[in-house]
N, C-alpha and C positions, 0 to 999 in steps of 0.2 A: 521752513524749519525756524523753532523761536530762537531768538537771539538771546532769550532769559537762559536758555541750555549752554549757549556760549558764556555768557555770564557767570555764570554759578561756575563752569569749570577754569575760567581765567582767575578769577576770584580767589579759587581755592588754589592756585598754584602760584602766585601772588609772594608766599613766603619760601617757598622753595625755590623759585626761580626769582632772584635778586635783583630783576630787571621789569621794567615796562613790559607787557605783553598784552597784545590784543588780537581784533579780528576786523578786518574792512571787508563790507559788502561790493558789489559789482557796480554800483554808485561811488565808490572810493570813499565811503563814509564809515568813521568808526563805530560798530555797533555795540562791542564789547570790550572792555581794556580792565587792566589791572589799577590804572590810574583813572578813577571815575570823572573826573573832569574833563578828559580827552574824549568820552563818548558823546557823538554826533558829531564831533568837529570832523571835517571835510581834509582828506590827504592831498597833498601838492606832488607832484613828481610822479605819478603813476599814470599808466596807460592801459586799455585794454589786452594788449599783448603782457600784461603781465600777468594773467589768467590762462596762457598758453606756457608759463615757465613750466620746465618740469622739474628743475633741483631751486635752491636757493638764490637771493640775489640781493643786493644791495641799493638803497635810496634812499638818501640822506639822513645818513647816520641808522639807518634801519635796517635789520634782516627781515626780508620777506620771504612766504613760501605758501603755495596754491596747497589746499587742501580738500580731501571729499573723492569718492569712488565714481561721480558722474563723469561723463565724457565732457560736459559743459561747466566746469567749475566754477563758481560763483563767487567763492570768498577765498579772502587772503588772509594770514596768520602774519604777526609781526614780532621781533624781538628785538629790543633795544641792543643798538651794538653792531657791529661789522667783525667783531673776530670770530675766529674758528669755534669759540664756545657758544656763539650768540646762533650760529650756524646749526650746530650739535641740538642746540634748544629747539628749534626751530623744526629741526626735522623729528625731534620725540613729540612734541606738539601736534605735529601734522598726523603722525599714526594717531596718538591720542581722539583728536577731535573727528578724523575720519571716520575711526569705529563707532564711534558716539551719535554723529549725524548719521550713519548705516543706521544702527540700532533704532534711534530714533526715528526716522522714517520707514521701518520695517514695522515700527509699533503704531507708528499716529498716520502715516499716510495712507489717506483715501484711495489711492490708485493704486498703491500695491495691495489694498484690502482687497478690491474690486478683482484685482489679477489674481488673486488668492484663489478667489470663490471659482473664477473663469476655469482656473488650470485644478481646481479639487485639490487645493492644497491648504485647506482648512475644514476641519470637523465640522458636522453641519449644525451641531450642537452648539459650536462655539461662535456662530456668523451672528444670532443676533444678540450677543453680548459683545461681541465687538463691535457691531455697530453701532448699538448705544453710547459705547465709550466712544466714537468716531461721530456720535450724533449725525449720523449716515441716516436716512429716509428710505427706511428697509420696504416700505409698502407702495412704493410708485409704480407706474407704468413705465416699462423700459423694454429696449428691444437692443439686442447684439447685432453689429455687423461687422463681419472679417472681410478686412480690404486687403487683398493679395496683391504684390505688385509683379509683373510681369517682366519686366526690364528694368535694370539699374542706371540709375543719373546720378548726376553730380547732386542732385536736391535730395532731403532729405524728406521722405515720403509723411514720417511720422511728423514733423514739424509742420509742415502744409495742413495735416489734417487737426494737427493740434489748433492753429491760428483760425481753422473753419469753424472750431465748436471751444470758443475762447472760455465758456462758463463754466469753470473746472468745479463747481460746487454740483453739478448737476449731469454734467458729459464728459465719460472719461474716454481717452486716447490711450492705449497702451501698446506696447511693441511687446509682442510675442517671440519673433524671432527677425531674420534678415528680411524676410518676404514678407511676411503676416502682420499686418495692425489691426487691433480691436477698436471698435468705436461704442461702447456703451452708452446710447442716448436715451435720456428720460422724456416721454412723449407723452401725449393726453391719449386717455384710456379710450377714446371714439376714434383713434387715429386708424385710418383704414392701409390696406397692404399698396394699395396705388401711391398713396402720400411717402410710403417708405421708400418704394422704387425711385419715386421721383427725386427723395431727398441723397439716395444713392446713387444718382444719375447724375445731380448736380457735383457729386464728387469726383467722378470717375469722367466728367466732362473736365473739372477745374485740372485734377493732374494732368489731363491727357494735352488740353488745348494750351495752358501756361506754363507747363514743367515738363511737357514732352516724357510723363511717365504712364507706361500702359498698365491699367489695374483694372481687377475683377472684385465683385463684391456678392457675397454670400449673406442673405437677411435671414435671422431667426426668427421664430415667432416670438409674440408679444408677451411679457411678463409683468405679474403683478406683485411680485416678492422677488426679494433679493437671493433667496436659497434658488430660486430658480433660474436664474443667470447662466450658472453654468451648463443649463440644457437648452438653452439659446444658443449658447456659443457652440455648441456640438451640433446643434441644427444649421447652422451657418456654415458650418465646416462641411456636413454633407450635402448642403445646398451648391457648394463649389464643388464638390467631388462630383455630384450627380450632373449638375452643370458640364461638366467639364466632358462627360459621356455623352449625355441624350442632346444637350445645347450647346455646343460648341461655339457657335458664334455669339451666343448672349453674354454679356459681360455684367450684367445684372441676375442674380438668380434667388429666387425667395423658395423658401423652406415648404411654404404653406400651397403653393404653386406648382411643386414638383408633380403631384398627381400619381399615376402607376410607377412612374419612374423610381419614386421613394419605397414605393412595396418590393421592386426588383432587387434596387442597391441592398435591401435587409435580408435577402434571400441568399442561403450556402449556395456555392459554385456547384454543387452536386448535383443538388435539385435542380438548379438550373438547367446543367448537364442533361439530366433524366428528363426535364421536360420538354428540351428540343428533339431528344430521339424519339420520343412519344408522338409529338407533331408530326415530326418528318418522316414516318415510317416509311413511304414509299419510295422517297429520296431527299438527298442531303440538301440543306438549303445553298450548300458552296456549287449546287448543279444550276442555279438560277444566274443567267449572265448580267451584266451590267445594264445591259437595255431594259432587259425584266424588270429588274429591281429599281430604275427610274420610274416606270411606269407604272408599277405598285405604289411608290412614294408617292406621284403626282393623282393617282387614283385614291389614295386616303385623304389627301390634301382636299381633295373635290369633293368631300364625302359620299365616296363611293359612288357619282354619278357617272355614268359611261357616257353621254353625250357631252357633259361640261368638260370631261378629263379630256377626251378625244379632243377637241376641242381647243384645248391648252397644247396641247401637245402635237398640235396640227397633222394629224392623223384621221383615217376616215373611223367610222365608227365602228364597222365591220373587222377592222383591224385590229382595235383595240379589244372586242371581242374575242379574236383570235388569240390574241396574247393570253387574255387570261382562261381561255379552255386551256392554254397550255401550262397554265400555272397550277391550274386546275388536274392537269393529266400528271404531273409531275411530284405534286406535295400531296392530292387527293383532300385540298380544300379551294373550295368556289368562292373567291372575294365578292362575288356580288350579295353573298350571303351575310347578314350582318353578324351570326355568330364564328362563322369562319374568318371574316374578315379582323375581328376582335382577337380571337386567337393568333392569327397572322400577323398583326400588329404588336403583340405582346411577344412572340419569339422574336420578330427583326430585334425588339429592344434588349431582352435575354442577349442574342448572340451578340450584339453590339458592347452589351455589359460585360461579357465573358472576356471579349477581345481585351477592353481598355483595363480590366484589372485594377482597380479603383483601391483607393487606400481607405480603409473601414477606420470609423470612429465608433 
């Protein structure tokens, strides 16, 4: 926030309010004042508790009051005098300076600009004009990471992530709601997916080990134009939703590693239900017991290798063959055949998707 804006308002009001008025920053220095000689002076008698005060208070013959709409207010205004009139002036000035500060932040704050792009709150044609006005590098390579907090703690996750990425001209940490925080990270154009996952892992580990906060992270695709940030944000959202269905144990999910799960997520539920009814004409997938489903899972994990699967399951090879034959009788699909195995694998994923009913973006 430019102190010149404060000074301009205070200086204009000096004739209306025939008293010394001004603004003090969080270091207790006067940054704007109707008496120009006081600018830069340090104010004695104030403490950090002053920024938590909800109304007017008096210190050394001056009436003070916090202003601003932020949770952590960082400025105080003062009016000379301790009478009721000084308190009224302080209340009126607080309203004026709060509205002006909010307008300035919305117009000139880069973080707010990026948030509006992510949430599609700015017209595509205005993006580059605004970027030019803010001197924002609109063609840098960036990626969007969506950090979703799974449990509440006494520590502000937003503040933790903000401290991890202090370079505010390149990286932007944005609070979306009480559980979702977005990191817009500027990266090198040759950055690989594994490098992004490593970075995300460091965030999750820091939150978990040092602040006892469990979080999951969805990573969108890299974009090279600022107008595509909204797309990367939606991809990060999809990554978390798809991961919640198909990779429940993962805390880091990249959009470009979703594979066929991404395709299933985009299908209408009616089409998914039709697919299941066509695949399982002979019998429903519900007719398979848990032991059989566990066998199928291990068979897929071992690349349809009968000998290796039987060894991992600690059963005789013939026992596994018998189970596979049973599956073939019930469903008409022979999992030893590659094409049938693919169809069955997709069908299991579709069924899991239908049961989960994830949020669509």
